[in-house]
NUTI-343593 format. One record per residue (C-alpha): residue in three letters; z, y, x. Coordinates in nm, 4 decimals, padded with zeros to 6 digits, always signed. Each point is the difference from the previous one (the first is absolute). Example, Ala and Ser with C-alpha at 12.3 -4.5 7.8 and 13.67 -1.06 7.14 Angstrom:
# residues 2
REC residuo       pz       py       px
REC     Ala +00.7800 -00.4500 +01.2300
REC     Ser -00.0660 +00.3440 +00.1370
This chain:
# residues 145
REC residuo       pz       py       px
REC     Pro +05.4857 +05.2619 +03.1019
REC     Lys -00.3432 +00.1686 +00.0114
REC     Asn -00.1363 +00.1250 +00.3167
REC     Glu +00.1972 -00.2387 +00.1981
REC     Leu -00.0917 -00.3446 +00.1749
REC     Lys +00.2111 -00.2429 +00.1669
REC     Ala -00.0992 -00.2588 +00.2515
REC     Cys +00.1828 -00.2848 +00.1881
REC     Gly -00.0812 -00.1929 +00.3019
REC     Val +00.1448 -00.2318 +00.2653
REC     Leu +00.0121 +00.1151 +00.3721
REC     Val -00.0599 -00.3582 +00.1661
REC     Val +00.1560 -00.0658 +00.3245
REC     Arg -00.0263 -00.3104 +00.2393
REC     Gly +00.2451 -00.1131 +00.2632
REC     Asp +00.3840 +00.0077 +00.0085
REC     Pro +00.0434 +00.2354 +00.1751
REC     Val -00.2952 +00.1921 -00.1433
REC     Arg -00.2904 -00.0191 +00.2077
REC     Gln -00.2887 +00.1189 -00.2338
REC     Val -00.0588 +00.1606 -00.3278
REC     Leu -00.3112 -00.0580 -00.2264
REC     Leu -00.2077 +00.2952 -00.0980
REC     Met -00.3224 +00.0075 -00.1928
REC     Ile -00.3084 +00.1714 +00.0882
REC     His -00.1529 +00.2508 -00.2203
REC     Pro -00.3001 +00.2255 +00.0586
REC     Thr +00.2039 +00.3124 +00.0703
REC     Arg +00.3677 -00.1497 +00.0937
REC     Leu +00.2125 -00.2790 +00.0729
REC     Asp +00.1954 -00.1080 -00.2978
REC     Ile +00.2589 -00.2859 -00.1253
REC     Pro -00.0729 -00.2435 -00.2747
REC     Lys +00.1102 +00.1796 -00.3118
REC     Gly -00.1182 +00.0940 -00.3640
REC     His +00.0750 +00.1752 -00.3168
REC     Ile +00.2665 -00.1530 -00.2139
REC     Glu -00.0715 -00.1451 -00.3314
REC     Pro +00.1937 +00.0376 -00.3329
REC     Gly +00.3003 -00.2090 +00.0048
REC     Glu -00.0187 -00.0954 +00.3482
REC     Ser +00.2958 +00.0501 +00.2361
REC     Asp -00.0661 +00.1739 +00.3329
REC     Arg +00.0597 -00.3179 +00.1843
REC     Glu -00.2252 -00.1975 -00.2256
REC     Cys -00.2666 +00.2631 +00.0259
REC     Ala +00.0478 -00.0187 +00.4042
REC     Leu -00.0302 -00.3683 +00.0201
REC     Arg -00.3021 -00.0081 -00.2404
REC     Glu -00.1942 +00.2433 +00.2061
REC     Leu +00.1006 -00.1794 +00.3026
REC     Glu -00.1303 -00.3157 -00.1095
REC     Glu -00.3192 +00.1842 -00.1479
REC     Glu -00.0855 +00.1766 +00.3257
REC     Thr +00.0773 -00.2234 +00.2578
REC     Gly +00.0642 -00.3851 -00.1477
REC     Ile +00.3560 +00.0358 +00.1192
REC     Ala +00.2359 -00.1400 -00.2730
REC     Ala +00.3543 +00.0681 -00.0725
REC     Asp +00.1381 -00.3210 +00.1563
REC     Asp -00.2168 +00.0883 +00.3160
REC     Ile +00.2207 +00.2894 +00.0848
REC     Glu +00.3807 +00.0710 +00.0063
REC     Leu +00.0820 +00.3429 -00.1781
REC     Asp +00.2701 +00.2057 +00.1614
REC     Asp +00.1969 +00.1568 -00.2703
REC     Ser +00.1704 +00.2447 +00.2195
REC     Phe -00.3377 +00.1692 +00.0524
REC     Arg -00.1724 +00.2277 -00.2447
REC     Phe -00.2293 +00.2803 +00.0676
REC     Val -00.0923 +00.2701 -00.2692
REC     Thr -00.2051 +00.3103 +00.0462
REC     Lys -00.1898 +00.2176 -00.2412
REC     Tyr -00.3319 +00.1889 +00.0675
REC     Ser -00.3098 +00.1472 -00.2148
REC     Val -00.2874 -00.1893 -00.0682
REC     Lys -00.3623 +00.0833 -00.1227
REC     Thr -00.2053 -00.2983 -00.0882
REC     Lys -00.2277 -00.1517 -00.2753
REC     Arg +00.2957 -00.1477 -00.1589
REC     Thr +00.1474 +00.3833 -00.0326
REC     Gly -00.3113 +00.1024 -00.1370
REC     Gly -00.0392 +00.2223 +00.2840
REC     Gln +00.3380 +00.1768 -00.0463
REC     Trp +00.2983 +00.0032 +00.2525
REC     Trp +00.2642 -00.2427 -00.1307
REC     Asp +00.3426 -00.0626 +00.1575
REC     Lys +00.0123 -00.3377 +00.1338
REC     Thr +00.3185 -00.2257 +00.1233
REC     Leu -00.0571 -00.2741 +00.2207
REC     Val +00.2883 -00.2554 +00.0160
REC     Val -00.0322 -00.2410 +00.3177
REC     Phe +00.2087 -00.3172 +00.0642
REC     Leu +00.0229 -00.1814 +00.3322
REC     Gly -00.1251 -00.3596 +00.0604
REC     Arg +00.0401 -00.2274 +00.2789
REC     Leu -00.2797 -00.2631 +00.0293
REC     Leu +00.1619 -00.3332 -00.0160
REC     Arg -00.3329 -00.1962 +00.1451
REC     Asp -00.3301 +00.0864 +00.1387
REC     Ile -00.2610 +00.0900 -00.2937
REC     Asp -00.3529 +00.0517 -00.0107
REC     Ile -00.0436 +00.3520 -00.1337
REC     Glu -00.2178 +00.0280 -00.2874
REC     Ile -00.1667 +00.3240 -00.0406
REC     Thr -00.1044 +00.0944 -00.3558
REC     Glu +00.0328 +00.3905 -00.0389
REC     His -00.0435 +00.1198 +00.3778
REC     Glu -00.2165 +00.0214 +00.2917
REC     Gly +00.2085 -00.1934 +00.2002
REC     Phe +00.3486 -00.0266 +00.1416
REC     Arg +00.1797 +00.0222 +00.3156
REC     Trp +00.3394 -00.1145 +00.1491
REC     Leu +00.1666 +00.2961 +00.1830
REC     Asp +00.2073 -00.0774 +00.2955
REC     Trp +00.3654 +00.1450 -00.0768
REC     Asp +00.0533 +00.2710 +00.2557
REC     Pro +00.1349 +00.2894 -00.1998
REC     Pro -00.0269 +00.2800 -00.0254
REC     His -00.3377 -00.0359 -00.1682
REC     Gln -00.2607 +00.2870 -00.0676
REC     Leu -00.2530 -00.1391 -00.2498
REC     Gln -00.0041 +00.1765 -00.3331
REC     Pro +00.2493 +00.2668 -00.0479
REC     Glu +00.0101 -00.0140 -00.3736
REC     Thr +00.1615 -00.3400 -00.0637
REC     Ile -00.0416 -00.2356 +00.2844
REC     Asp +00.1581 +00.2101 +00.2734
REC     Pro +00.3190 +00.0574 -00.2008
REC     Leu +00.0250 -00.3545 -00.1465
REC     Leu +00.0105 -00.1477 +00.3583
REC     Ala +00.2366 +00.2568 +00.1163
REC     Gln +00.2257 -00.1018 -00.2611
REC     Leu -00.0518 -00.3563 +00.0993
REC     Ala +00.0958 +00.0562 +00.3629
REC     Glu +00.3343 +00.1657 -00.1595
REC     His +00.0477 -00.2919 -00.1922
REC     Leu -00.0763 -00.2539 +00.2857
REC     Ala +00.2428 +00.2081 +00.2240
REC     Asp +00.2642 -00.0074 -00.2665
REC     Ser -00.0343 -00.3726 -00.0644
REC     Gly +00.0570 -00.0739 +00.3591
REC     Ala -00.0536 -00.3668 +00.0202
REC     Arg -00.2801 -00.0305 -00.2466
REC     Ser -00.2052 +00.2675 +00.1905
């Protein structure tokens, strides 16, 4: 649909139980590896493609948790939208890193592994609600928290 964007990404965690989450460093914010969906691509395919493009983490380096899915909507005004406000839907999957990987930065200033110690107050629009949902998910899943 016109005036709508969709992006998908993966929240990467390491440790079992979770010890850290991967955040990408932008000039003005922290974010996760994510990007816009391409025609014919599923949400999952987009998220895994963007993860590998932005970090070097391949699909077989992580285990996706199919019981976790974060979806949020917000408005954006960028070059991509021609300077107009568009609605953006963000879909985020949860991926547990299976082995240590050297992160390869391609589109960000850097990255950091954030120690898992909720509640987090980093970026109220998307990251804080995402990490809050992860905290609930881990509490609900018990043994895998």
